[in-house]
Biopython code that builds the backbone (N, CA, C, O; Angstrom):
import numpy as np
from Bio.PDB.StructureBuilder import StructureBuilder

atoms = [
    (1, "MET", "N", (57.435, 9.616, -17.669)),
    (1, "MET", "CA", (56.773, 8.700, -18.770)),
    (1, "MET", "C", (57.268, 9.277, -19.916)),
    (1, "MET", "O", (57.387, 10.493, -20.069)),
    (2, "ILE", "N", (57.675, 8.114, -21.039)),
    (2, "ILE", "CA", (57.808, 7.970, -22.191)),
    (2, "ILE", "C", (56.878, 8.304, -23.300)),
    (2, "ILE", "O", (56.035, 7.410, -23.375)),
    (3, "THR", "N", (56.655, 9.387, -24.345)),
    (3, "THR", "CA", (55.873, 9.100, -24.852)),
    (3, "THR", "C", (56.160, 8.957, -26.438)),
    (3, "THR", "O", (56.834, 9.795, -27.036)),
    (4, "ILE", "N", (55.723, 8.085, -26.924)),
    (4, "ILE", "CA", (56.239, 7.647, -28.516)),
    (4, "ILE", "C", (55.007, 7.832, -29.762)),
    (4, "ILE", "O", (54.007, 7.133, -29.922)),
    (5, "ASN", "N", (55.541, 9.228, -30.701)),
    (5, "ASN", "CA", (54.504, 9.705, -31.343)),
    (5, "ASN", "C", (54.733, 8.653, -32.712)),
    (5, "ASN", "O", (55.888, 8.497, -33.107)),
    (6, "ILE", "N", (54.030, 8.213, -33.149)),
    (6, "ILE", "CA", (53.866, 7.381, -34.561)),
    (6, "ILE", "C", (53.244, 8.369, -35.511)),
    (6, "ILE", "O", (52.101, 8.695, -35.190)),
    (7, "VAL", "N", (53.764, 8.970, -36.695)),
    (7, "VAL", "CA", (53.170, 9.959, -37.764)),
    (7, "VAL", "C", (53.188, 9.106, -38.816)),
    (7, "VAL", "O", (54.208, 8.569, -39.250)),
    (8, "ARG", "N", (51.745, 8.920, -39.374)),
    (8, "ARG", "CA", (51.696, 8.418, -40.687)),
    (8, "ARG", "C", (50.824, 9.539, -41.421)),
    (8, "ARG", "O", (50.095, 10.438, -40.999)),
    (9, "ASP", "N", (51.269, 9.035, -42.917)),
    (9, "ASP", "CA", (50.248, 9.930, -43.896)),
    (9, "ASP", "C", (49.075, 9.229, -44.651)),
    (9, "ASP", "O", (49.157, 8.042, -44.967)),
    (10, "LYS", "N", (48.232, 9.820, -44.868)),
    (10, "LYS", "CA", (46.793, 9.591, -45.072)),
    (10, "LYS", "C", (46.936, 7.860, -45.573)),
    (10, "LYS", "O", (46.170, 7.047, -45.054)),
    (11, "SER", "N", (47.709, 7.517, -46.346)),
    (11, "SER", "CA", (47.495, 6.082, -46.637)),
    (11, "SER", "C", (48.146, 5.265, -45.805)),
    (11, "SER", "O", (48.469, 4.119, -46.117)),
    (12, "GLY", "N", (48.467, 5.994, -44.283)),
    (12, "GLY", "CA", (49.012, 4.795, -43.409)),
    (12, "GLY", "C", (50.384, 4.442, -43.363)),
    (12, "GLY", "O", (50.743, 3.527, -42.622)),
    (13, "PHE", "N", (51.211, 5.077, -44.085)),
    (13, "PHE", "CA", (52.864, 5.080, -44.197)),
    (13, "PHE", "C", (53.500, 5.408, -43.315)),
    (13, "PHE", "O", (53.747, 6.602, -43.488)),
    (14, "ILE", "N", (53.943, 5.060, -42.421)),
    (14, "ILE", "CA", (54.897, 5.694, -41.226)),
    (14, "ILE", "C", (56.162, 6.531, -41.727)),
    (14, "ILE", "O", (57.125, 6.009, -42.288)),
    (15, "TRP", "N", (56.049, 7.805, -41.472)),
    (15, "TRP", "CA", (56.945, 8.876, -42.186)),
    (15, "TRP", "C", (57.886, 9.092, -41.118)),
    (15, "TRP", "O", (59.069, 9.290, -41.394)),
    (16, "GLN", "N", (57.420, 9.070, -39.745)),
    (16, "GLN", "CA", (58.237, 9.533, -38.350)),
    (16, "GLN", "C", (57.756, 9.120, -37.426)),
    (16, "GLN", "O", (56.542, 9.053, -37.234)),
    (17, "TYR", "N", (58.940, 8.632, -36.404)),
    (17, "TYR", "CA", (58.452, 8.511, -35.054)),
    (17, "TYR", "C", (59.512, 9.575, -33.997)),
    (17, "TYR", "O", (60.572, 10.168, -34.201)),
    (18, "ILE", "N", (58.740, 9.459, -33.002)),
    (18, "ILE", "CA", (59.358, 10.835, -31.894)),
    (18, "ILE", "C", (59.068, 9.905, -30.765)),
    (18, "ILE", "O", (57.970, 9.440, -30.459)),
    (19, "VAL", "N", (60.312, 9.690, -30.152)),
    (19, "VAL", "CA", (60.399, 9.141, -28.606)),
    (19, "VAL", "C", (60.566, 10.303, -27.679)),
    (19, "VAL", "O", (61.409, 11.063, -28.155)),
    (20, "GLU", "N", (60.093, 10.735, -26.548)),
    (20, "GLU", "CA", (60.225, 11.968, -25.597)),
    (20, "GLU", "C", (60.292, 11.459, -24.207)),
    (20, "GLU", "O", (59.486, 10.579, -23.905)),
    (21, "GLY", "N", (61.077, 11.853, -23.377)),
    (21, "GLY", "CA", (60.869, 11.616, -22.234)),
    (21, "GLY", "C", (61.688, 10.588, -21.051)),
    (21, "GLY", "O", (62.692, 9.921, -21.301)),
    (22, "HIS", "N", (61.276, 10.628, -20.279)),
    (22, "HIS", "CA", (62.212, 9.454, -19.543)),
    (22, "HIS", "C", (61.065, 8.728, -18.810)),
    (22, "HIS", "O", (60.034, 9.353, -18.561)),
    (23, "ALA", "N", (61.194, 7.502, -18.472)),
    (23, "ALA", "CA", (60.023, 6.459, -17.960)),
    (23, "ALA", "C", (60.365, 6.753, -16.498)),
    (23, "ALA", "O", (59.246, 6.566, -16.020)),
    (24, "GLY", "N", (60.959, 7.007, -15.696)),
    (24, "GLY", "CA", (61.238, 7.020, -14.230)),
    (24, "GLY", "C", (60.811, 5.666, -13.516)),
    (24, "GLY", "O", (60.435, 5.692, -12.344)),
    (25, "PHE", "N", (60.879, 4.420, -14.280)),
    (25, "PHE", "CA", (60.748, 3.157, -13.948)),
    (25, "PHE", "C", (61.666, 2.757, -12.577)),
    (25, "PHE", "O", (61.236, 2.062, -11.656)),
    (26, "ALA", "N", (63.054, 3.359, -12.644)),
    (26, "ALA", "CA", (64.476, 3.213, -11.747)),
    (26, "ALA", "C", (64.759, 4.416, -12.015)),
    (26, "ALA", "O", (64.317, 5.274, -12.779)),
    (27, "GLN", "N", (66.027, 4.298, -10.835)),
    (27, "GLN", "CA", (66.949, 5.162, -11.224)),
    (27, "GLN", "C", (68.290, 4.960, -12.587)),
    (27, "GLN", "O", (68.729, 3.906, -13.047)),
    (28, "ALA", "N", (68.628, 6.257, -12.913)),
    (28, "ALA", "CA", (69.372, 6.062, -14.341)),
    (28, "ALA", "C", (70.086, 4.844, -14.276)),
    (28, "ALA", "O", (70.292, 4.402, -13.145)),
    (29, "GLY", "N", (70.587, 4.089, -15.427)),
    (29, "GLY", "CA", (71.336, 3.226, -15.503)),
    (29, "GLY", "C", (70.576, 1.998, -15.040)),
    (29, "GLY", "O", (71.247, 0.996, -15.289)),
    (30, "LYS", "N", (69.355, 1.692, -14.423)),
    (30, "LYS", "CA", (69.036, 0.791, -13.906)),
    (30, "LYS", "C", (67.571, 0.426, -14.677)),
    (30, "LYS", "O", (67.146, -0.691, -14.969)),
    (31, "ASP", "N", (66.964, 1.707, -14.900)),
    (31, "ASP", "CA", (65.790, 1.800, -15.720)),
    (31, "ASP", "C", (65.666, 0.528, -16.670)),
    (31, "ASP", "O", (66.385, 0.532, -17.669)),
    (32, "ILE", "N", (64.818, -0.571, -16.455)),
    (32, "ILE", "CA", (64.586, -1.193, -17.775)),
    (32, "ILE", "C", (63.945, -1.043, -18.640)),
    (32, "ILE", "O", (64.301, -1.490, -19.731)),
    (33, "VAL", "N", (62.534, -0.232, -18.466)),
    (33, "VAL", "CA", (61.691, 0.386, -19.294)),
    (33, "VAL", "C", (62.260, 1.467, -20.313)),
    (33, "VAL", "O", (61.833, 1.421, -21.467)),
    (34, "CYS", "N", (63.123, 2.363, -19.994)),
    (34, "CYS", "CA", (64.117, 2.965, -20.424)),
    (34, "CYS", "C", (64.919, 2.376, -21.389)),
    (34, "CYS", "O", (65.191, 2.988, -22.422)),
    (35, "SER", "N", (65.296, 1.343, -21.186)),
    (35, "SER", "CA", (66.334, 0.511, -21.758)),
    (35, "SER", "C", (65.636, -0.188, -22.908)),
    (35, "SER", "O", (66.246, -0.222, -23.977)),
    (36, "ALA", "N", (64.257, -0.835, -22.819)),
    (36, "ALA", "CA", (63.685, -1.232, -23.687)),
    (36, "ALA", "C", (63.236, -0.363, -24.712)),
    (36, "ALA", "O", (63.193, -0.701, -25.895)),
    (37, "VAL", "N", (62.907, 0.732, -24.292)),
    (37, "VAL", "CA", (62.137, 1.597, -25.287)),
    (37, "VAL", "C", (63.655, 1.921, -26.201)),
    (37, "VAL", "O", (63.858, 1.413, -27.304)),
    (38, "SER", "N", (64.425, 2.649, -25.660)),
    (38, "SER", "CA", (65.808, 2.681, -26.375)),
    (38, "SER", "C", (66.014, 1.680, -27.500)),
    (38, "SER", "O", (66.146, 1.887, -28.706)),
    (39, "THR", "N", (66.008, 0.396, -26.719)),
    (39, "THR", "CA", (66.338, -0.561, -27.751)),
    (39, "THR", "C", (65.284, -0.672, -29.331)),
    (39, "THR", "O", (65.731, -0.749, -30.475)),
    (40, "VAL", "N", (64.256, -0.655, -29.041)),
    (40, "VAL", "CA", (63.300, -0.593, -29.924)),
    (40, "VAL", "C", (63.819, 0.456, -31.002)),
    (40, "VAL", "O", (64.030, 0.210, -32.189)),
    (41, "ALA", "N", (64.012, 1.897, -30.233)),
    (41, "ALA", "CA", (63.773, 2.899, -31.093)),
    (41, "ALA", "C", (65.358, 2.812, -31.633)),
    (41, "ALA", "O", (65.494, 3.379, -32.717)),
    (42, "TYR", "N", (66.473, 2.269, -31.143)),
    (42, "TYR", "CA", (67.530, 2.305, -32.309)),
    (42, "TYR", "C", (67.492, 1.402, -33.073)),
    (42, "TYR", "O", (67.837, 1.669, -34.224)),
    (43, "THR", "N", (67.149, 0.258, -32.825)),
    (43, "THR", "CA", (66.858, -1.292, -33.818)),
    (43, "THR", "C", (66.193, -0.136, -34.990)),
    (43, "THR", "O", (66.760, 0.058, -36.065)),
    (44, "GLY", "N", (65.171, 0.435, -34.675)),
    (44, "GLY", "CA", (64.472, 1.322, -36.041)),
    (44, "GLY", "C", (65.393, 2.005, -36.847)),
    (44, "GLY", "O", (65.515, 1.860, -38.064)),
    (45, "ILE", "N", (66.238, 2.991, -35.894)),
    (45, "ILE", "CA", (67.348, 3.771, -36.439)),
    (45, "ILE", "C", (68.401, 3.163, -37.276)),
    (45, "ILE", "O", (68.829, 3.646, -38.324)),
    (46, "ASN", "N", (68.854, 1.847, -36.616)),
    (46, "ASN", "CA", (69.910, 1.222, -37.003)),
    (46, "ASN", "C", (69.318, -0.075, -38.711)),
    (46, "ASN", "O", (69.869, -0.671, -39.636)),
    (47, "ALA", "N", (68.493, 0.057, -38.388)),
    (47, "ALA", "CA", (67.786, -1.046, -39.506)),
    (47, "ALA", "C", (67.449, -0.244, -40.802)),
    (47, "ALA", "O", (67.547, -0.816, -41.887)),
    (48, "LEU", "N", (66.940, 1.438, -40.709)),
    (48, "LEU", "CA", (66.813, 1.715, -41.866)),
    (48, "LEU", "C", (68.009, 2.493, -42.085)),
    (48, "LEU", "O", (67.877, 3.527, -42.739)),
    (49, "ASP", "N", (69.465, 2.097, -41.537)),
    (49, "ASP", "CA", (70.538, 2.857, -41.842)),
    (49, "ASP", "C", (71.462, 1.692, -42.621)),
    (49, "ASP", "O", (72.364, 1.902, -43.431)),
    (50, "GLU", "N", (70.971, 0.414, -42.137)),
    (50, "GLU", "CA", (71.908, -0.953, -42.462)),
    (50, "GLU", "C", (71.336, -1.793, -43.906)),
    (50, "GLU", "O", (71.968, -2.260, -44.854)),
    (51, "LEU", "N", (70.002, -1.756, -43.634)),
    (51, "LEU", "CA", (69.081, -2.055, -44.760)),
    (51, "LEU", "C", (68.729, -1.806, -45.872)),
    (51, "LEU", "O", (68.631, -2.538, -46.856)),
    (52, "VAL", "N", (68.414, -0.142, -45.656)),
    (52, "VAL", "CA", (67.855, 0.538, -46.936)),
    (52, "VAL", "C", (68.686, 1.927, -46.963)),
    (52, "VAL", "O", (68.104, 2.844, -47.542)),
    (53, "GLY", "N", (69.533, 2.121, -46.603)),
    (53, "GLY", "CA", (70.577, 3.663, -46.692)),
    (53, "GLY", "C", (69.937, 4.693, -46.041)),
    (53, "GLY", "O", (70.381, 5.805, -46.324)),
    (54, "ILE", "N", (68.841, 4.653, -45.092)),
    (54, "ILE", "CA", (68.346, 5.990, -44.617)),
    (54, "ILE", "C", (68.966, 6.149, -43.462)),
    (54, "ILE", "O", (69.047, 5.308, -42.567)),
    (55, "LYS", "N", (69.556, 7.581, -43.470)),
    (55, "LYS", "CA", (70.210, 8.212, -42.145)),
    (55, "LYS", "C", (69.421, 9.263, -42.084)),
    (55, "LYS", "O", (69.735, 10.145, -42.884)),
    (56, "SER", "N", (68.143, 9.573, -41.151)),
    (56, "SER", "CA", (67.670, 10.875, -40.994)),
    (56, "SER", "C", (67.148, 10.587, -39.421)),
    (56, "SER", "O", (66.083, 10.020, -39.178)),
    (57, "TYR", "N", (67.942, 11.001, -38.551)),
    (57, "TYR", "CA", (67.429, 11.077, -36.925)),
    (57, "TYR", "C", (68.190, 11.889, -36.291)),
    (57, "TYR", "O", (69.291, 12.158, -36.771)),
    (58, "GLY", "N", (67.797, 12.422, -35.148)),
    (58, "GLY", "CA", (68.176, 13.286, -34.293)),
    (58, "GLY", "C", (68.113, 12.472, -32.989)),
    (58, "GLY", "O", (67.266, 11.596, -32.811)),
    (59, "ILE", "N", (69.065, 12.811, -32.075)),
    (59, "ILE", "CA", (69.534, 12.205, -31.009)),
    (59, "ILE", "C", (69.826, 13.142, -29.667)),
    (59, "ILE", "O", (70.871, 13.793, -29.672)),
    (60, "GLU", "N", (68.926, 13.236, -28.497)),
    (60, "GLU", "CA", (69.502, 13.958, -27.467)),
    (60, "GLU", "C", (69.180, 13.328, -26.368)),
    (60, "GLU", "O", (68.771, 12.168, -26.346)),
    (61, "ASP", "N", (69.381, 14.223, -25.143)),
    (61, "ASP", "CA", (68.768, 13.385, -23.914)),
    (61, "ASP", "C", (67.243, 13.450, -23.868)),
    (61, "ASP", "O", (66.681, 14.538, -23.996)),
    (62, "GLY", "N", (66.623, 12.428, -23.705)),
    (62, "GLY", "CA", (65.466, 12.047, -23.703)),
    (62, "GLY", "C", (64.462, 12.329, -24.649)),
    (62, "GLY", "O", (63.297, 12.641, -24.402)),
    (63, "TYR", "N", (65.202, 12.147, -26.167)),
    (63, "TYR", "CA", (64.882, 12.603, -27.166)),
    (63, "TYR", "C", (65.273, 12.103, -28.141)),
    (63, "TYR", "O", (66.492, 12.065, -28.309)),
    (64, "MET", "N", (64.332, 11.505, -29.195)),
    (64, "MET", "CA", (64.827, 10.800, -30.556)),
    (64, "MET", "C", (63.753, 11.121, -31.657)),
    (64, "MET", "O", (62.553, 11.124, -31.384)),
    (65, "ILE", "N", (64.138, 11.334, -32.655)),
    (65, "ILE", "CA", (63.204, 11.771, -33.837)),
    (65, "ILE", "C", (64.146, 10.626, -34.652)),
    (65, "ILE", "O", (65.291, 10.265, -34.382)),
    (66, "CYS", "N", (62.977, 10.045, -36.086)),
    (66, "CYS", "CA", (63.272, 9.538, -36.975)),
    (66, "CYS", "C", (62.556, 9.624, -37.895)),
    (66, "CYS", "O", (61.411, 9.172, -37.851)),
    (67, "SER", "N", (63.208, 10.412, -39.281)),
    (67, "SER", "CA", (62.244, 10.452, -40.355)),
    (67, "SER", "C", (62.673, 9.915, -41.326)),
    (67, "SER", "O", (63.861, 9.604, -41.403)),
    (68, "VAL", "N", (61.813, 9.687, -42.278)),
    (68, "VAL", "CA", (62.272, 9.043, -43.511)),
    (68, "VAL", "C", (61.787, 10.124, -44.674)),
    (68, "VAL", "O", (61.043, 11.077, -44.445)),
    (69, "PRO", "N", (62.372, 9.780, -46.009)),
    (69, "PRO", "CA", (61.954, 10.877, -47.231)),
    (69, "PRO", "C", (60.662, 10.616, -47.489)),
    (69, "PRO", "O", (60.085, 9.578, -47.165)),
    (70, "THR", "N", (60.084, 11.727, -48.190)),
    (70, "THR", "CA", (58.687, 11.384, -48.862)),
    (70, "THR", "C", (58.727, 10.904, -50.206)),
    (70, "THR", "O", (57.750, 10.302, -50.652)),
    (71, "ASP", "N", (59.762, 11.106, -50.915)),
    (71, "ASP", "CA", (60.223, 10.808, -52.091)),
    (71, "ASP", "C", (60.645, 9.122, -52.294)),
    (71, "ASP", "O", (61.540, 8.833, -53.088)),
    (72, "LEU", "N", (60.286, 8.588, -51.902)),
    (72, "LEU", "CA", (60.778, 6.874, -51.749)),
    (72, "LEU", "C", (60.315, 6.066, -53.118)),
    (72, "LEU", "O", (59.263, 6.314, -53.707)),
    (73, "SER", "N", (61.140, 5.195, -53.473)),
    (73, "SER", "CA", (60.345, 4.152, -55.025)),
    (73, "SER", "C", (59.468, 3.400, -53.949)),
    (73, "SER", "O", (59.367, 3.371, -52.722)),
    (74, "PRO", "N", (58.857, 2.777, -55.113)),
    (74, "PRO", "CA", (57.863, 1.985, -54.141)),
    (74, "PRO", "C", (58.194, 0.555, -53.829)),
    (74, "PRO", "O", (57.415, -0.212, -53.265)),
    (75, "GLU", "N", (59.696, 0.175, -54.333)),
    (75, "GLU", "CA", (60.250, -0.733, -53.511)),
    (75, "GLU", "C", (60.894, -0.602, -52.340)),
    (75, "GLU", "O", (60.950, -1.465, -51.464)),
    (76, "LEU", "N", (61.536, 0.810, -52.303)),
    (76, "LEU", "CA", (61.959, 1.097, -50.985)),
    (76, "LEU", "C", (61.069, 1.189, -49.869)),
    (76, "LEU", "O", (61.226, 0.474, -48.879)),
    (77, "LYS", "N", (60.051, 2.111, -49.975)),
    (77, "LYS", "CA", (59.005, 2.079, -49.491)),
    (77, "LYS", "C", (58.661, 1.082, -48.644)),
    (77, "LYS", "O", (58.801, 1.022, -47.423)),
    (78, "GLU", "N", (58.038, 0.036, -49.671)),
    (78, "GLU", "CA", (57.493, -1.203, -48.931)),
    (78, "GLU", "C", (58.833, -1.803, -47.918)),
    (78, "GLU", "O", (58.457, -2.272, -46.844)),
    (79, "LYS", "N", (59.740, -1.813, -48.073)),
    (79, "LYS", "CA", (60.993, -2.255, -47.229)),
    (79, "LYS", "C", (60.848, -1.145, -45.992)),
    (79, "LYS", "O", (60.577, -1.627, -44.892)),
    (80, "VAL", "N", (60.997, 0.212, -46.075)),
    (80, "VAL", "CA", (60.784, 0.930, -45.214)),
    (80, "VAL", "C", (59.300, 0.703, -44.051)),
    (80, "VAL", "O", (59.229, 0.697, -42.822)),
    (81, "SER", "N", (58.477, 0.571, -44.915)),
    (81, "SER", "CA", (57.365, 0.179, -44.241)),
    (81, "SER", "C", (57.079, -1.064, -43.211)),
    (81, "SER", "O", (56.403, -1.069, -42.182)),
    (82, "ILE", "N", (57.990, -2.347, -43.978)),
    (82, "ILE", "CA", (57.864, -3.264, -42.996)),
    (82, "ILE", "C", (58.688, -2.594, -41.618)),
    (82, "ILE", "O", (58.155, -2.443, -40.519)),
    (83, "ILE", "N", (59.867, -2.297, -41.898)),
    (83, "ILE", "CA", (60.794, -1.923, -40.858)),
    (83, "ILE", "C", (60.205, -1.151, -39.314)),
    (83, "ILE", "O", (60.535, -1.310, -38.139)),
    (84, "LEU", "N", (59.145, -0.231, -40.021)),
    (84, "LEU", "CA", (58.637, 0.538, -39.436)),
    (84, "LEU", "C", (57.561, -0.014, -38.665)),
    (84, "LEU", "O", (57.379, 0.321, -37.495)),
    (85, "GLU", "N", (56.918, -0.753, -39.201)),
    (85, "GLU", "CA", (55.262, -1.474, -38.752)),
    (85, "GLU", "C", (55.932, -2.207, -37.535)),
    (85, "GLU", "O", (55.576, -2.073, -36.365)),
    (86, "THR", "N", (57.046, -3.074, -38.026)),
    (86, "THR", "CA", (57.666, -3.882, -36.760)),
    (86, "THR", "C", (58.012, -2.878, -35.409)),
    (86, "THR", "O", (57.407, -2.903, -34.337)),
    (87, "ILE", "N", (58.741, -2.313, -35.642)),
    (87, "ILE", "CA", (59.139, -0.885, -34.667)),
    (87, "ILE", "C", (57.689, -0.508, -33.769)),
    (87, "ILE", "O", (57.713, -0.366, -32.547)),
    (88, "VAL", "N", (56.748, -0.407, -34.391)),
    (88, "VAL", "CA", (55.605, -0.044, -33.724)),
    (88, "VAL", "C", (54.735, -1.140, -33.174)),
    (88, "VAL", "O", (53.903, -0.931, -32.291)),
    (89, "VAL", "N", (54.947, -2.291, -33.709)),
    (89, "VAL", "CA", (54.396, -3.195, -32.768)),
    (89, "VAL", "C", (55.294, -3.373, -31.403)),
    (89, "VAL", "O", (54.828, -3.575, -30.281)),
    (90, "GLY", "N", (56.735, -3.250, -31.756)),
    (90, "GLY", "CA", (57.716, -3.342, -30.401)),
    (90, "GLY", "C", (57.061, -2.031, -29.224)),
    (90, "GLY", "O", (56.854, -2.163, -28.018)),
    (91, "PHE", "N", (56.889, -1.010, -29.945)),
    (91, "PHE", "CA", (56.293, -0.033, -28.705)),
    (91, "PHE", "C", (55.116, -0.115, -28.151)),
    (91, "PHE", "O", (54.766, 0.165, -27.005)),
    (92, "LYS", "N", (54.495, -0.542, -29.095)),
    (92, "LYS", "CA", (52.804, -1.031, -28.348)),
    (92, "LYS", "C", (52.955, -2.131, -27.424)),
    (92, "LYS", "O", (52.282, -2.007, -26.400)),
    (93, "GLN", "N", (53.736, -3.289, -27.524)),
    (93, "GLN", "CA", (54.012, -4.310, -26.513)),
    (93, "GLN", "C", (54.441, -3.940, -25.270)),
    (93, "GLN", "O", (53.988, -4.453, -24.247)),
    (94, "LEU", "N", (55.626, -2.737, -25.280)),
    (94, "LEU", "CA", (56.141, -1.721, -24.410)),
    (94, "LEU", "C", (54.803, -1.640, -23.529)),
    (94, "LEU", "O", (54.347, -2.261, -22.569)),
    (95, "GLN", "N", (54.352, -0.432, -24.435)),
    (95, "GLN", "CA", (52.736, 0.482, -23.645)),
    (95, "GLN", "C", (52.365, -0.888, -22.840)),
    (95, "GLN", "O", (52.632, -0.914, -21.639)),
    (96, "LEU", "N", (51.683, -2.175, -23.527)),
    (96, "LEU", "CA", (50.914, -2.651, -22.739)),
    (96, "LEU", "C", (51.735, -3.397, -21.457)),
    (96, "LEU", "O", (51.228, -3.891, -20.450)),
    (97, "THR", "N", (52.757, -3.339, -21.718)),
    (97, "THR", "CA", (53.527, -4.292, -20.359)),
    (97, "THR", "C", (53.931, -3.345, -19.199)),
    (97, "THR", "O", (53.983, -3.657, -18.010)),
    (98, "TYR", "N", (54.217, -2.092, -19.764)),
    (98, "TYR", "CA", (54.347, -0.967, -18.495)),
    (98, "TYR", "C", (53.346, 0.716, -19.285)),
    (98, "TYR", "O", (53.609, 1.787, -19.832)),
    (99, "GLU", "N", (52.360, 0.040, -18.899)),
    (99, "GLU", "CA", (51.159, 0.998, -19.465)),
    (99, "GLU", "C", (51.190, 2.644, -18.434)),
    (99, "GLU", "O", (50.513, 3.623, -18.750)),
    (100, "ASP", "N", (52.108, 2.599, -17.234)),
    (100, "ASP", "CA", (52.061, 3.896, -16.473)),
    (100, "ASP", "C", (53.430, 4.606, -16.829)),
    (100, "ASP", "O", (53.562, 5.794, -16.536)),
    (101, "TYR", "N", (54.412, 3.938, -17.428)),
    (101, "TYR", "CA", (55.414, 4.458, -18.194)),
    (101, "TYR", "C", (55.875, 4.766, -19.639)),
    (101, "TYR", "O", (56.909, 5.346, -19.971)),
    (102, "VAL", "N", (54.705, 4.163, -20.592)),
    (102, "VAL", "CA", (55.034, 4.380, -21.907)),
    (102, "VAL", "C", (53.674, 4.749, -22.890)),
    (102, "VAL", "O", (52.775, 3.950, -23.156)),
    (103, "LEU", "N", (53.739, 5.788, -23.232)),
    (103, "LEU", "CA", (52.563, 5.802, -23.947)),
    (103, "LEU", "C", (52.601, 5.945, -25.709)),
    (103, "LEU", "O", (53.446, 6.722, -26.152)),
    (104, "VAL", "N", (51.875, 5.350, -26.521)),
    (104, "VAL", "CA", (52.308, 5.503, -27.791)),
    (104, "VAL", "C", (50.945, 6.083, -28.583)),
    (104, "VAL", "O", (49.846, 5.531, -28.643)),
    (105, "ILE", "N", (51.271, 7.117, -29.059)),
    (105, "ILE", "CA", (50.001, 7.895, -29.816)),
    (105, "ILE", "C", (50.495, 7.516, -31.390)),
    (105, "ILE", "O", (51.442, 8.053, -31.965)),
    (106, "ASP", "N", (49.545, 6.367, -31.993)),
    (106, "ASP", "CA", (49.683, 6.357, -33.611)),
    (106, "ASP", "C", (48.970, 7.350, -33.905)),
    (106, "ASP", "O", (47.856, 7.491, -33.400)),
    (107, "GLU", "N", (49.605, 8.421, -34.978)),
    (107, "GLU", "CA", (48.017, 8.990, -35.712)),
    (107, "GLU", "C", (48.522, 9.608, -36.890)),
    (107, "GLU", "O", (49.721, 9.732, -37.140)),
    (108, "GLU", "N", (47.532, 10.014, -37.648)),
    (108, "GLU", "CA", (47.311, 10.158, -39.313)),
    (108, "GLU", "C", (47.370, 11.511, -38.822)),
    (108, "GLU", "O", (46.859, 12.120, -37.882)),
    (109, "VAL", "N", (48.549, 11.917, -40.230)),
    (109, "VAL", "CA", (48.304, 13.429, -40.413)),
    (109, "VAL", "C", (47.902, 14.029, -41.746)),
    (109, "VAL", "O", (47.717, 15.241, -41.847)),
]
sb = StructureBuilder()
sb.init_structure("model")
sb.init_model(0)
sb.init_chain("A")
sb.init_seg("    ")
for serial, (resi, resn, name, xyz) in enumerate(atoms, 1):
    if name == "N":
        sb.init_residue(resn, " ", resi, " ")
    sb.init_atom(name, np.array(xyz, "f"), 0.0, 1.0, " ", f" {name:<3s}", serial, name[0])
structure = sb.get_structure()
């Protein structure tokens, strides 16, 4: 199963998402669930890089973390929020469609 942790601050701002595990829906290279989750996760990383200039992520086999700085200007924070909230919509839709393979944990810290 793929677990996606969405980490929010007390105001609800997403400052990090972590994607861990493998779906196990099909064999490697043919797993559409893994591919879909990866596409959403990489879209977040690439959008943050290309649209707001934030490059803060780590990737290993079966693990991805994307974090944003805590000292963003209000204007930049709004742009980042739109990007990350959109990514969460994608992750949650995948969870609804593939509930045995994807778990989204959306939490405030």
